[in-house]
Each structure stands twice: as C-alpha cells, then as structure tokens.
N, C-alpha and C positions, 0 to 999 in steps of 0.2 A: 458400500453408496451407488447402487443403481441409479442412476440421473437417468428421466423419464418425464414421458408430458403427464402437462398437470400438476408434477410438485412446480416450487414457487423461489426465482430465483431472487435477493436481493442487494443490491452491488454498490457502493458509492462512491465517487468522483464517475463517476455514469457517463460521463459527455466526453471522455474526449482518452484518449490516449489510454494503459493496459481498461482502466475501466471499460469503456466503450468494444472493445477488442472480447469481455471479458458478457457483453449481455447479447451482442451478436452471437455468438458462440452458444448464451446456455438458450438463445433464442434459434436456432440453428441443434440444437437437442430437441425443440421440441419443450420443452422447458417457461409457461411465466415471467415474468419476466420485471422487477422493480429499480428500478433509476429516477437515484441520486445524487446531486449534483448543486452547489452552487452558488452557479451559472445557471442561468434561465436561458437565455439564446441558447447558447450548443447546445444542451438535455431536451431547450423541443422541437430542435432537429432531431435532436437521436432517435427520440420519437414516435419522430411526423418518419424516419426511416424505416425505424425497427414496424411502426404499425401498416405500413407500405409492400414487406414484408411479410405480412402475414401473423405478423405475430401479435399474443397479447400481452399488455403491457402496464403496467403504471410507472408516471415518473412524476417523483414532486423535491422541486426548492430544499434541499435542508443544508443544515453550518453545522458539523461533527460534530464541534469547537462546541457548541452548547446542549445542555445535556435536552431542554425540550424539545424545541429544534428537533434530536434524535426520538424523546419518543412517539412527539405530532408522524411522525415517518415509517414510524412502529406500526403508532393506531391505523395509519396508512392504509397499507400492506395489508394488517388483519384482517379491517373491518372490508377491506377488496376482498381478498383471495381466502381468507379465515386461515390460512399456512405461510412456513415461510418453513423453506425443507434448507434453502444452504443462504448464508451470509457467510458478504467479501469485502469486507471491511479494507478497502483502498486510494480514498480519500487521505493525498495528501500535498505537504508545498515544500518545496523548496527555500527555509531562513533569508539567504539571499548575504546573510550576516559578511561584514568584508576584514579583512583585520586578520591582524594573532586573536587570541582570545578573551584574550584577556583587553580587546578593546572594541567590545566584537557593542553592539547595541541589545540589550536587555529583552527589548522587546520580537528582536528579530528571535533571541530560543522562547520569549510562551506564548507565540504565535506558531512556533514550527511544534511546541510542546502542547497546544492545545488541538492544533490539527492531528494528526502525528502521532498520537499516546491519548491524552482524551479523551480522539475520537473514536478509538480506536476499540476506548473502558464502555464510554459512551452504545455503541454497536451494542457488545458487549449483552453490558445492564440491561437494554431496553429489545432486544431480540432472544438475548438465550434461552431466560424463564418461561419463555415460554416456550420457541420451539418444544422445547427440555420438556412443558406442559403437553402440550402436542402428542404425544409418546408415536410421535413417525421419523423414521435414519433424517439423520443430515448434520449439515459442516459446516462451521466455521473458518475463512482464509484469515490469516492476514498481513498484509501487504510489508514484510520490510522491504529490505533491500544489502545486498555484498558490501553496502558504503557506509558499515554500525553492523551490519546480524553478521559480519564477518572478522573483517577489522578497518576503522576508520580513514574516511581517506584526510588529510589532514587536513586541503583545503575546504574542505562541507563538514567538520565536529559539529556541527550545531542537525545535523540532517544526521548524523551517522549516530547520534547518544538517543534520537526519538527510536531512528530502526533498529537500534541495541536493543530497546527498550522492548517495541512492538517482540520481537525474539522472546521477551526472556518471556513480558505476557501471554503470550499463549502458550511456551513448554505451560506456564502457571493456569494455566486455563484446561489446558487437554489433561494436569494432573488432578484436576479437580471434577472432572470430567469424566472422570474413569471410573475416583474415588464413587464417582452418584453411582458408577454400573452404567452410563446415558447411553443411551442410540446415536448419539450427535460427536463428532468426530472436530477434531483441530487438526488445523495443516500452519507454516508459516512459512509464503514465499517470495526468496528470490526471484524478482524476477531476472532475462538471464537465458543465456552465459555470459552475454557482449550486452554494452550500455542498447538501453533503450533509448526509441526518441520516446520524449510526451513530454510536454507541455509544461515543464516542474518547473524548469528556467525562470516560467516567464510567472511561476507562481506568485509576486509584488503584482500584479494587477487584480485579482482579486483578495487583497489584503486591507480586513477592516480595520474602521478608525481604529476601534479600543486597541489595536496592538500596532499602531502607527509608529515610527524610527522615533525616537527624542530629538534626534543629532540627523543629518543628509549626511546619503553617501560619501566616501571619497570618489567611486571610479563608482561608472556605470557599470549594472546588472550585465551578469556576463553569459552570452546565450548558447544557447547549446554543443552550434557550431564555435566557436570560438572556446568555450571547455574541451571540444578535440581537438582544434590545433594546439590549443596547450599539452595538450596527454606529448602528442607527436611531437611535441619540441622537445619532451624530457625523455624522449626516447619510446616512449609506450607504446604499441599498439595499440589502437582500435578499431571494436569492431561489433558492430548491430547485433541485435535479436529484435526478429519482426513484433510485433507487438501481438497481432492471432499465432505466434506456438509460447505467447507466454499465456495465453490462453485458450492453449491446448496441454500450455503444462497443468494446466487448472484445473481443467476438467478430470482428464487421466490423474491426478491425483486425489480428486475430492473420489473416482471409482477407488482407486486404489488402498486409500484410507490412509496414503502417507502426510506423515510428519512436515521431513524435511521438504518443502515444494524449492531446492535445488541444484537448479539442472546439472548433468554433470558437463564439469569444467573442471579442467590441469592448474589451471592458473588462480581457482576457487579455490582447489582444494592445496597449493600452492600453500597458500595462505593460509589456511586455515589450522594447515601445517606445521606453518612457522609458529602460529600463532601458540600451538597448543604448546609448543618444540618449547618457546622463550617461559609460556609458562610455566610446565615441567622442571622447567634447569632457573627457572629463579635468574630469568638474565632479560637483556634489556629489547624493549621493542624493537628492533634491528626491522623487521621488515616494515618499519613503517618509513625508511628513509628510499632514500629516490623521485619523491613526487613532491612535483611543480608548487611552493607555500605561496609565489608574489603570482 
C-alpha cells in the first residue's frame, strides 16, 4: 500500500506514547489523522500540536472497551472525511495485577481484556466493513507486544495473555481478508526491538469504575523506572527503542504490506526459537526461567 496525501489514518491511544508518535508520523507523510483516546486533556494537547503544524485532523474521545463508543468514533471519522485507509488499533493498558496468578484480582483481567482484546475487536468491527466497502487500498495494524506475542513475562501475565490474543486475532483477520481478496491488509505490531517508554505502567489513572479492583493492592504500582531496575537487578540488559522508531517501522511495514511488524532482534529471535523448540520437542518451557517474579 502506498501512503499519500489525502488518505486518512485512524489511531487509538493517540494522545501519548506510540499512538502519538504514529499520528505525528502519518501527518508528516501528508495523511489526514483521526486521533482517539480516553484522556481528554492529553488528546486536546496532541490535537493542538498537530493543527499548529498544519495537519488536517479530527480528535475524539473514545473508550475502546465500549462498542457504542467505538462505533460513534468511526461514524465521526467517516462523517468528517468520508473514508479511512489506515486503522491502528493501538490503545492498551497494563492490568496492574500483582502476586501469583491465583491471587490476581479478577477485575484486573477483565479490564485488560476489555481494552487490549475487545478494544481491537471493536475497532475491526466498526471500521473494516466500511474500509472494504470503500474499495480503496487500506491497512489495519494491531498493536501486540513481545510480552505475550512472543512469550510471556511471568511478572505481567494478564497483559501477556491479552497481547497473545491480539496476535491470533490479527492472524485470523489476515486470513479472512485474503479469503475476500480484499485490498485491505493486516499487520501485527511488536513495538521494539527494545523496551519502549510509554505510560503503560500508569494505566490505572484511567481505570473505569466498572473495572475497579475488588480488594486493595498489597504493593504500590510499579513505574517503568522501577521495572527497569528490577530487570537490571536480575541481570537482564535493558535498552529502549524511541517511539519515533516504532512509528517509522509501522510506516515502512504498511508500504511493504508486511504482516509481522517485528523488528530484527537477536533477543526476540532467541525467544521465538526457544519457544518453538519447546513445542516441537514437547519439553518444558524453560525459556520462562530467570525472570524476576517478586
């Protein structure tokens, strides 16, 4: 798919982190951008920045866990611009689950699934039929993670399960689009190849009351810096990939019609090979050992 002026790109989770980097890059490529986010003030700041830079934009608050909200978001995009060519289902949250899996608060899982899994599905249902009906080339990019998409980090198992689901959902979407001989492609994004500085660790700031924890936390939420320190203490090398680099990888992947938006990384490749080897050998998942669980 060629990206060119006049096309429309929709991004959820667009007010910060990877989402903001995506809308900036799409705008720089000359695309019209539709920004969706659950946070009103950061969304307004992002919209103002893009308009000051000369971009044509539409910004709307959207709760991706609510299908009605996503449908209204899609209606606003189509009513304003008449078409959508790129859809990035990027909004995501960290569940904040603590302790062993059997100790997790069920609402941590319900909230993570509502945003990270149902949010992607709602985006597909609200936009893809219209993208197909438009008959123009298009592309859907669903944001996963190496945590779950490749193999889980045991310290973030709820999040990992949701991101694993995103991979399978996108594989299925790819197959369905191919079966329709559609001009719309699909990709799954693994931001990286290193850690990415986002507000994921502070997701609790946007947690809705309907998914409130049923019991208080035993420990404070862990920030990105604290997580980095724990990884280093366990002997793991920690590096960061700029969000701008992630956005560039997405643009390159769309142009190349690349399904796996998975940056080259020996670390990732080792984990992929180790997991595949464990499955083929019917052996224990020893590739999960060595990560800090406390």
